Each structure stands twice: as structure tokens, then as C-alpha cells.
C-alpha positions as CSV (number, residue, x, y, z in Angstrom):
1,M,0.0,0.0,0.0
2,W,2.9,2.3,0.8
3,T,5.7,0.5,-1.0
4,P,8.9,2.6,-1.2
5,E,9.7,3.8,-4.7
6,R,13.4,4.4,-4.1
7,E,15.5,2.4,-1.7
8,I,18.4,3.9,0.2
9,G,20.9,2.1,2.6
10,V,23.4,3.0,5.2
11,E,26.5,2.9,2.9
12,Q,24.8,5.2,0.4
13,V,24.0,7.7,3.1
14,R,27.6,7.6,4.4
15,R,28.9,8.2,0.8
16,L,26.4,11.1,0.3
17,L,27.3,12.9,3.5
18,R,31.1,12.5,3.6
19,G,32.9,15.5,2.2
20,R,29.6,17.4,1.4
21,F,29.0,19.0,4.8
22,P,32.1,20.0,6.9
23,E,30.3,19.6,10.2
24,V,29.2,16.1,9.5
25,E,31.9,13.5,9.7
26,A,29.6,10.5,9.1
27,R,31.7,8.1,11.2
28,S,28.6,6.2,12.4
29,V,25.4,6.0,10.3
30,E,22.4,4.1,11.8
31,F,19.0,3.4,10.3
32,L,16.5,5.0,12.8
33,N,13.0,4.6,11.4
34,A,10.8,4.8,8.3
35,G,7.4,6.3,7.7
36,W,5.0,6.6,4.9
37,D,7.1,9.1,3.0
38,N,10.6,9.2,4.4
39,A,13.4,7.1,5.9
40,V,15.4,8.6,8.8
41,F,19.0,7.9,9.6
42,L,21.0,8.8,12.7
43,V,24.5,10.2,11.9
44,D,27.2,10.5,14.6
45,G,24.5,10.3,17.3
46,V,23.7,14.0,16.9
47,W,22.2,14.5,13.4
48,A,19.1,13.2,11.8
49,F,18.8,13.0,8.0
50,R,15.5,12.3,6.2
51,F,15.5,10.8,2.7
52,P,12.2,10.6,0.8
53,H,11.4,7.2,-0.7
54,R,8.1,8.2,-2.5
55,K,7.7,10.7,-5.2
56,I,4.6,12.2,-3.6
57,A,6.8,13.2,-0.6
58,L,9.0,15.5,-2.6
59,D,6.6,18.5,-2.5
60,L,5.9,17.8,1.1
61,L,9.6,17.9,1.9
62,R,10.0,21.3,0.1
63,K,7.0,22.7,1.9
64,E,8.4,21.5,5.3
65,M,11.8,23.3,4.6
66,T,9.8,26.5,4.1
67,V,7.4,26.3,7.0
68,L,9.7,25.1,9.8
69,P,12.0,28.2,9.7
70,A,8.9,30.4,10.0
71,L,7.8,28.5,13.1
72,A,11.2,28.4,14.9
73,G,11.0,29.8,18.4
74,K,7.2,30.3,18.4
75,L,6.1,27.0,19.8
76,P,6.5,25.5,23.4
77,L,7.7,22.1,22.1
78,P,10.8,21.3,20.0
79,I,10.3,20.9,16.3
80,P,12.8,19.9,13.6
81,S,15.2,22.5,12.4
82,P,16.5,21.9,8.8
83,R,20.1,22.8,8.7
84,F,21.5,20.7,5.9
85,V,19.9,20.4,2.4
86,G,21.2,18.2,-0.4
87,E,20.4,15.9,-3.3
88,D,21.0,12.2,-3.8
89,D,22.7,10.6,-6.8
90,G,19.5,9.2,-8.3
91,D,18.0,9.8,-11.7
92,P,16.4,12.3,-11.2
93,P,18.0,13.5,-8.0
94,W,15.7,13.8,-5.0
95,P,16.4,16.3,-2.2
96,F,17.1,15.3,1.4
97,V,17.4,17.3,4.6
98,G,19.2,17.1,7.9
99,G,19.3,18.8,11.3
100,P,19.7,18.3,15.0
101,F,18.5,15.0,16.4
102,L,15.4,15.1,18.6
103,P,15.6,12.4,21.3
104,G,12.6,10.4,22.5
105,R,10.4,7.5,21.4
106,E,7.3,7.6,19.3
107,L,4.1,7.5,21.4
108,A,3.1,4.4,19.6
109,L,6.1,2.6,21.1
110,A,6.5,4.3,24.4
111,N,3.9,2.2,26.4
112,L,3.1,5.1,28.7
113,S,1.5,4.7,32.1
114,P,-1.7,6.6,32.9
115,E,0.2,9.3,34.8
116,A,2.7,9.7,31.9
117,R,-0.2,10.1,29.5
118,I,-1.7,12.9,31.5
119,R,1.7,14.7,31.4
120,A,1.9,14.2,27.7
121,A,-1.7,15.3,27.1
122,E,-1.2,18.6,29.1
123,A,1.9,19.5,27.1
124,L,0.4,18.7,23.7
125,G,-2.8,20.5,24.5
126,G,-0.9,23.7,25.3
127,F,1.3,23.2,22.2
128,L,-1.7,23.0,19.8
129,A,-3.4,26.0,21.5
130,V,-0.4,28.1,20.6
131,L,0.0,26.6,17.1
132,H,-3.7,27.2,16.2
133,S,-3.3,30.9,17.3
134,L,-0.4,31.7,14.9
135,T,-0.8,33.4,11.6
136,P,-0.4,30.9,8.8
137,P,2.5,31.5,6.4
138,P,1.5,32.6,2.9
139,G,1.0,30.1,0.2
140,L,-0.3,27.2,2.4
141,P,-3.2,25.1,0.9
142,H,-6.5,24.5,2.7
143,D,-7.0,20.9,3.7
144,P,-5.7,19.2,0.5
145,M,-6.2,15.7,2.0
146,L,-9.9,16.3,3.0
147,R,-9.0,15.4,6.6
148,A,-11.9,17.6,8.0
149,D,-14.5,15.9,5.8
150,P,-16.2,13.2,8.0
151,V,-18.1,11.6,5.1
152,A,-14.9,11.0,2.9
153,R,-12.8,9.9,5.9
154,A,-15.5,7.4,7.1
155,R,-15.6,5.9,3.6
156,M,-11.8,5.5,3.6
157,A,-11.9,4.0,7.1
158,R,-14.5,1.4,6.1
159,E,-12.3,0.3,3.2
160,T,-9.2,0.0,5.3
161,L,-11.1,-2.0,8.1
162,A,-12.4,-4.4,5.5
163,D,-8.9,-5.0,4.3
164,L,-7.7,-5.5,7.9
165,E,-10.5,-8.0,8.6
166,R,-9.4,-10.1,5.5
167,R,-5.8,-10.1,6.9
168,G,-7.0,-11.1,10.4
169,L,-5.8,-7.9,12.0
170,H,-9.2,-6.5,13.1
171,T,-12.4,-7.8,14.7
172,P,-15.6,-5.9,14.0
173,D,-16.5,-3.5,16.8
174,P,-20.1,-2.3,17.2
175,D,-18.9,1.1,18.6
176,V,-16.6,1.6,15.6
177,T,-19.3,0.7,13.2
178,A,-21.9,3.0,14.9
179,L,-19.5,5.9,14.8
180,L,-18.7,5.4,11.1
181,D,-22.4,5.1,10.3
182,S,-23.1,8.4,12.0
183,A,-20.6,10.4,9.8
184,H,-22.1,13.5,8.4
185,D,-21.2,17.1,7.6
186,P,-21.6,19.0,10.8
187,G,-21.4,22.5,9.3
188,P,-19.0,25.3,8.5
189,Q,-15.3,24.9,9.4
190,T,-12.8,27.2,11.1
191,R,-9.6,27.9,9.3
192,V,-6.4,27.9,11.4
193,L,-2.8,26.8,11.0
194,V,-2.6,23.0,11.7
195,H,0.1,20.4,11.7
196,G,-2.0,18.4,9.3
197,D,-0.7,14.8,10.0
198,L,-0.5,14.5,13.8
199,H,-0.9,10.9,14.8
200,L,0.6,8.4,17.3
201,R,3.9,8.2,15.5
202,H,4.6,11.9,15.1
203,L,4.9,12.8,18.9
204,L,8.2,11.9,20.6
205,V,8.1,11.4,24.4
206,T,10.3,10.2,27.2
207,D,9.5,7.3,29.5
208,D,7.7,9.6,31.9
209,G,5.6,11.2,29.2
210,A,7.5,14.5,28.7
211,P,7.2,15.4,25.0
212,T,10.6,16.0,23.3
213,G,9.4,16.9,19.8
214,V,6.7,17.0,17.2
215,I,8.0,15.7,13.8
216,D,6.9,15.4,10.1
217,W,5.5,18.8,9.2
218,G,5.1,18.0,5.5
219,D,1.3,18.1,5.6
220,T,1.1,21.6,7.3
221,C,-1.8,23.6,5.9
222,T,-4.8,25.6,7.0
223,A,-7.8,23.5,8.1
224,D,-10.3,23.0,10.9
225,P,-8.7,22.5,14.3
226,S,-10.3,19.1,14.5
227,V,-7.6,17.9,12.1
228,D,-5.1,18.1,15.0
229,L,-7.6,17.4,17.8
230,S,-8.0,13.9,16.4
231,F,-4.8,13.0,18.3
232,A,-6.6,13.6,21.7
233,Y,-9.2,10.9,20.9
234,A,-6.7,8.3,19.5
235,A,-4.1,8.6,22.2
236,F,-5.9,9.7,25.4
237,E,-8.9,8.7,27.3
238,G,-10.5,9.6,30.6
239,P,-8.3,11.8,32.8
240,S,-5.6,12.2,30.1
241,R,-8.2,13.4,27.6
242,A,-9.7,15.8,30.1
243,A,-6.2,17.2,30.8
244,F,-5.7,17.7,27.1
245,F,-8.8,19.7,26.6
246,T,-8.2,21.6,29.9
247,A,-5.0,22.9,28.4
248,Y,-6.4,23.4,24.9
249,G,-10.0,24.4,25.5
250,P,-13.3,22.5,25.1
251,P,-14.1,21.5,21.6
252,T,-17.4,22.2,19.8
253,P,-19.8,19.3,18.9
254,A,-18.7,19.7,15.2
255,Q,-15.0,19.5,16.1
256,D,-15.7,16.5,18.3
257,H,-17.4,14.7,15.4
258,R,-14.8,15.5,12.8
259,A,-11.9,14.6,15.1
260,R,-13.4,11.2,16.0
261,I,-13.9,10.2,12.4
262,L,-10.5,11.4,11.4
263,A,-8.9,9.5,14.3
264,L,-10.5,6.3,13.1
265,S,-9.2,6.9,9.6
266,L,-5.6,7.6,10.6
267,T,-5.6,4.7,13.2
268,T,-6.7,2.2,10.6
269,M,-3.9,3.4,8.2
270,L,-1.3,3.0,11.0
271,I,-2.4,-0.6,11.6
272,A,-2.3,-1.4,7.9
273,S,1.2,0.1,7.4
274,A,2.8,-1.0,10.7
275,P,6.3,-2.4,10.0
276,T,6.3,-4.6,13.2
277,P,3.7,-6.0,15.6
278,A,5.0,-3.5,18.2
279,H,4.0,-0.6,15.9
280,R,0.5,-2.2,15.6
281,K,-0.3,-2.6,19.3
282,E,-1.1,1.0,20.2
283,P,-3.2,1.8,17.1
284,Q,-5.3,-1.3,17.7
285,A,-6.0,-0.1,21.2
286,A,-6.8,3.3,19.9
287,L,-9.8,2.1,17.8
288,P,-12.1,1.3,20.7
289,R,-10.7,4.2,22.6
290,T,-11.7,6.6,19.9
291,A,-15.2,5.1,19.2
292,R,-16.1,4.7,22.8
293,L,-18.3,7.6,24.0
294,P,-17.9,8.9,27.5
295,P,-20.5,7.7,30.0
296,P,-23.6,10.0,30.3
297,F,-23.4,12.6,33.0
298,S,-26.0,11.8,35.7
299,R,-26.9,14.5,38.2
300,K,-28.1,13.2,41.5
301,P,-30.2,15.4,43.8
302,P,-27.9,16.9,46.5
303,Q,-28.1,15.1,49.9
304,L,-28.0,17.6,52.7
305,P,-25.9,16.5,55.7
306,H,-28.9,16.9,58.1
307,Q,-31.4,15.2,55.8
308,P,-32.0,11.6,56.7
309,P,-32.0,9.0,53.9
310,M,-35.3,8.1,52.3
311,L,-36.9,4.8,53.1
312,P,-36.9,2.2,50.3
313,P,-40.1,2.2,48.2
314,S,-41.3,-1.0,49.7
315,R,-41.4,0.5,53.2
316,R,-42.9,4.0,52.5
317,I,-46.2,5.0,53.8
318,P,-49.2,4.4,51.5
319,L,-50.8,7.4,49.7
320,N,-54.3,6.9,51.2
321,L,-53.2,6.2,54.8
322,R,-56.0,3.7,55.4
323,K,-56.5,1.7,58.5
324,H,-54.6,-1.4,57.4
325,S,-51.5,0.9,57.1
326,I,-51.1,1.0,60.8
327,R,-52.4,-2.4,61.9
328,R,-50.3,-4.6,64.0
329,P,-48.2,-6.8,61.6
330,N,-48.9,-10.0,63.7
331,S,-52.7,-9.4,64.2
332,R,-55.5,-11.6,62.8
333,N,-57.0,-11.0,59.4
334,N,-54.1,-8.7,58.5
335,R,-52.8,-10.4,55.3
336,V,-49.4,-8.8,55.6
337,N,-47.8,-11.1,53.1
338,Q,-50.5,-10.5,50.4
339,H,-50.4,-6.7,50.6
340,P,-47.9,-5.1,48.2
341,N,-47.0,-2.5,50.7
342,P,-46.5,-4.0,54.2
343,P,-48.0,-2.2,57.2
344,L,-45.8,0.1,59.2
345,R,-45.2,0.2,62.9
346,I,-45.6,3.4,64.8
347,S,-41.9,4.1,64.8
348,E,-41.8,3.6,61.0
349,L,-44.8,5.7,60.6
350,R,-43.2,8.5,62.6
351,T,-40.1,8.2,60.4
352,S,-42.1,8.3,57.3
353,L,-44.1,11.3,58.3
354,L,-40.9,13.2,59.0
355,R,-39.3,12.1,55.6
356,T,-42.4,12.4,53.4
357,E,-41.8,14.6,50.3
358,H,-44.7,16.4,48.5
359,P,-44.8,18.4,45.2
360,P,-44.3,22.1,45.7
361,P,-48.0,23.2,45.2
362,V,-49.3,20.4,47.6
363,Q,-46.7,21.3,50.1
364,K,-47.6,25.0,50.0
365,R,-51.3,24.2,50.5
366,I,-50.6,21.8,53.4
367,Q,-48.4,24.4,55.2
368,R,-51.1,27.1,54.7
369,R,-54.0,25.0,56.0
370,N,-52.4,23.0,58.8
371,P,-48.9,23.4,60.3
372,P,-46.7,20.4,60.4
373,L,-46.8,18.0,63.3
374,P,-44.6,19.0,66.3
375,L,-41.6,16.8,66.6
376,P,-42.1,16.0,70.3
377,F,-45.5,14.6,69.6
378,L,-44.2,12.3,67.0
379,H,-41.5,11.0,69.2
380,N,-43.9,10.4,72.1
381,L,-46.4,8.2,70.2
382,Q,-47.0,5.1,72.2
383,E,-49.0,1.9,71.7
384,H,-51.8,0.9,73.9
385,P,-50.9,-2.4,75.6
386,H,-54.4,-4.0,75.1
387,S,-54.9,-2.9,71.5
388,R,-55.0,-5.5,68.7
389,H,-56.3,-3.9,65.6
390,R,-55.9,-0.1,66.1
391,R,-53.4,2.0,67.9
392,T,-55.3,3.8,70.7
393,A,-54.4,5.6,73.8
394,Q,-55.8,6.7,77.1
395,R,-56.8,10.1,75.8
396,P,-59.0,11.0,72.9
397,R,-57.6,10.4,69.4
398,M,-56.5,13.2,67.2
399,V,-57.3,13.1,63.4
400,I,-54.3,13.8,61.1
401,T,-55.5,15.0,57.7
402,H,-52.6,17.1,56.5
403,C,-49.8,14.7,56.2
404,M,-50.6,13.2,52.7
405,P,-53.2,13.2,49.9
406,Q,-56.0,10.9,51.0
407,R,-58.6,8.7,49.2
408,H,-62.3,8.5,50.0
409,N,-61.8,11.1,52.8
410,R,-60.6,8.5,55.3
411,P,-58.4,10.2,57.9
412,L,-55.8,8.5,60.0
413,H,-56.4,8.3,63.7
414,L,-53.4,8.4,66.0
415,P,-53.3,8.7,69.8
416,R,-52.0,11.7,71.6
417,T,-49.4,11.5,74.3
418,P,-51.0,10.1,77.5
419,R,-51.1,12.5,80.4
420,L,-48.6,11.8,83.1
421,P,-50.3,10.7,86.4
422,Q,-50.4,13.2,89.3
423,P,-48.6,12.3,92.5
424,P,-51.0,10.6,94.9
425,H,-52.1,12.4,98.1
426,H,-50.6,10.6,101.1
427,P,-53.3,10.0,103.9
428,H,-50.8,10.6,106.7
429,N,-49.7,13.9,105.4
430,L,-51.3,16.2,107.9
431,L,-49.6,19.3,106.6
432,P,-51.8,21.7,104.6
433,P,-50.9,22.0,100.9
434,T,-48.3,24.5,100.1
435,P,-49.8,27.6,98.5
436,P,-48.6,28.3,95.0
437,N,-46.8,31.5,95.9
438,P,-46.2,31.5,99.8
439,T,-45.6,34.9,101.3
440,P,-42.3,35.0,103.1
441,P,-42.5,36.2,106.8
442,P,-41.6,39.8,107.4
443,T,-38.1,40.3,108.5
444,P,-37.7,42.6,111.6
445,K,-35.8,45.7,111.0
446,H,-33.9,45.5,114.3
447,P,-33.5,41.8,115.3
448,E,-33.2,41.1,119.0
449,P,-29.8,39.8,120.2
450,L,-29.5,36.2,121.0
451,P,-29.7,35.2,124.7
452,S,-26.6,34.1,126.5
453,S,-26.0,30.6,127.6
454,T,-26.2,31.5,131.4
455,S,-29.6,33.3,131.2
456,S,-32.8,31.4,131.4
457,P,-34.8,30.7,128.3
458,P,-37.3,33.4,127.4
459,A,-40.9,32.9,128.4
460,V,-43.2,32.1,125.6
461,T,-46.9,32.8,126.0
462,C,-49.7,31.1,124.2
463,T,-53.2,32.1,123.3
464,R,-56.2,29.9,123.8
465,S,-59.6,30.6,122.3
466,V,-62.7,29.6,124.3
467,V,-66.1,29.3,122.8
468,G,-68.4,31.6,124.6
469,S,-68.1,34.9,126.5
470,G,-67.0,36.0,129.9
471,P,-63.9,35.3,131.9
472,S,-62.2,32.0,131.9
473,P,-63.0,29.7,134.9
474,R,-59.3,28.9,135.4
475,T,-57.5,32.2,134.7
476,G,-60.3,34.7,135.5
477,Q,-59.5,36.6,132.3
478,S,-61.6,37.3,129.2
479,P,-61.0,35.2,126.1
480,S,-59.5,38.1,124.2
481,A,-56.9,38.7,126.9
482,P,-53.7,36.7,126.7
483,A,-52.7,34.3,129.5
484,T,-49.6,35.6,131.1
485,G,-47.2,34.1,133.7
486,I,-47.3,30.6,132.3
487,P,-43.9,29.5,131.2
488,H,-43.4,27.5,128.0
489,G,-43.6,23.7,128.5
490,H,-45.3,23.9,132.0
491,A,-48.9,23.1,132.6
492,Q,-51.0,24.9,135.2
493,P,-52.1,22.9,138.2
């Protein structure tokens, strides 16, 4: 499919370089890698020379030698710098170019860890953001390979996948098929300066994911940004893809569609033209990575810290709140097992009333008619010890009609909190009951001094009331006159 039209070997490269460039001694020449259009040789460990092996690559090489000097020093990542230009001894002669060697390995062969991919994604996203903001050099074509046309690229991808299936290099994937079937023209494009051929083999990285260079600028042109954004879908997924678009910026739906279709097209070509099975491993993993859509975002209602969790549907209170909803689960004629919503105990009913949710209009009407139940009342609900069918109490029942919408106007009867018993009156308690607000005795302004221990105790007089009038037969005094001269604790003879 991409058979070289002109072969070149190590000895031929050494013969072409010796004596032509004074700075290049060509003591050691090593074949480094080969792509679709060029073969790369490492010379003296510091120089990289590219020799085209297809005729179609000649114009791309000349364009690259024009564009790269214009971009030198304007991008955050290293790019090739053409320093030596020459021609081979073929008929006709083809040009070749050389410059400083960029270390690193292709991303397709690096086998990066998830953390290393995040680092590479952040650096590449910032690199493309700067590249797409530059003014394109004059004379560049606009998307000559139709890379921003999803319909044309989907057709090419189907043909390549069919060839890979015949060779046993691909198994049909429903996600890949669905993405190719959805190819359409999403609308107008944006014209920016793009790399034009950015895929898994054109980004050089270290083992820890640090990019060391972006190579092969022969397809540089003006096109939609999705032409370069296809790398994010083929190489990154999950956190690494999020890091890429955080550094670059969120894509539009049209850019997302174009980039996914182009990523499938370029990845299938990489699988078909891989020189070794190691070069085929990463592109094969990129196919489902590109076609797999992210999981849908599900927004759950916020759970407040003080809000208790809702009961499961099988234990929530029924809508009509009929009598069977609060029967004793073990009573006769209850049919608990046959009812789809089992009855609730008083504790569960109290919890359900506290956690019941209503639609906004119903809730407003309920709050306007009847205030919600007080919390102490719900916590003090008690069961009558002798009740079998209904929950009653020692006090009259209270009707709850505002907790939920009802059916057939059947309210729910719940007991009130029983009144606490009053302390019993002791029969031997001869003291009169204490008045609610007893009046304290008046305090004398000048209290008398306490008597000394040697003096005799003071005499205390008492008053006795006698029914009738006239003087007393014992004392000879009237009842209103106090009895004097009788010491305290002595009886009169």
C-alpha cells in the first residue's frame, strides 16, 4: 500500500554525507525509522537526516523546509530545524534534509502509564493551542487531503477496516461501526494553521511522558482545528483526555465529530502500514478508545448533611393512609404477606411522616392549612398495651388530615401523648398543701440579740380561744386577753 519507490541504505547515506558537509563526519550511520514518505538515519549520534522514498513526498519535503524556519522559536515544544539540504545521486535526484536529532520515542512505542499520558496530554494541548493561534505563512493550501471531511474519511476507514479483517488484523467492533455510520457534515469549518498529520507516530516522548518533539511537518496547511484534535481521541482517554482539553480548551460538537472520524481513519492506516507487531499494538488499542463515547453525566439530587436518607419504596407510607396501614403486623386478618406495601409500625410511621416529600404546590397548600406536626408529639407516640387492631391511647384520638393526599376522605387516627399521672395524696400527710406562691414572713428591721448561755430561756406565751363569752374559769380573764405568767412547757395545776 505504501511501498517505497526508491530504496536507500546505510552505505549510500555515508557516501552522500562525507565531504559534502564539513560539520558532518559520518563516522557512524544508523537506520533509525521509516514512515509513509521518508526514511530517517541517525548520523554520529547528533544529526538526523531524512530521505524521501516516494515521489509524492518531494513536494511535502520542500514545503516543510519553508514552514519550519517560520515557526522556529514560536512553539512551546521542540520541532525539527532543517540545517543541511542536499540531493542524492538518483535519476532524477531527489532532495534530502538534515538537522539536530530530537531524542525520545514515538508515542506508539512508548507504552506510557496513565500518569505519563496525563503529562503528555497537558503539554500537547498547550502546544496545539499556541499553534492554532499563529498566523499561517502565505501560500499554504487549505485541507488538501480532506481530513476535515467526515463523510470522505468514514468511507476510507471502512475500506481499510475491510482489508484488515481479511488479513485477520481486526475484529468488528459495534462502537466503531456505529461511529462510522453516524458520519455527516456538521457544518462550516474554522480555518487555522494546523500540523495536518498529527498521529501516534509523530509525537516523541520520554518514558515519563514528557514530549521531546513534534515531527513530520510535510502536511502543514490551513484547516479546521479538528484535524489536529484527532490525536486527543486516539491517544488519550478519561483523565488524560480531560487534561488535554483543559490545556487546549473545550471542543465544539462539530469539532468532536470531525476529530473522532479522522482519528479512526488515521488509526486504521497505522495498523495497515505498521512495520512490526509492536507498531500495531497502540493503534489497535486506539480504535475502541476513539469510538467509545464517554458515560452520560447523571446529576443526582444533593443530599444535605442533616437530611435523613429516604426509606426504600417497599417501606414507604401508602398514599391513602387507610386503617390497614397502621395495623399490628402480627394481628389476625391482616394479610401482611399478600399486601404489596406491608403495614408500618408506629416508629416507622413516625419516620415516614418526617421524611415524606410532596410536590411544591401540595406542600404549600398543606403548610397554609395546617402546620406540620410537632416533633415531640411524633416522638412520644405510644402503643396501647391492650390494642389488637388499632393504635389507641388513654386520651381521645387526634385526626391527622394534612400529612398526605387521601382517598375516600378516610383520615388517619393516631393517639395523643398520654397524660402523666399526678402524685397521689398521702393520707398521713397532715400538713396543709403548700400555696402556689407563699408569702415570706416579714423580717424585723432590728432583730433582738440572741440570749446568752447563762440566762434562762425566754418565756413564751400562748393564746387559747374559748367558745363563749366572759372570763375563763381557770384564769379569770376574758378570752380576748392573753394568758400571762405561764412559762413554755409547764402546765397549770
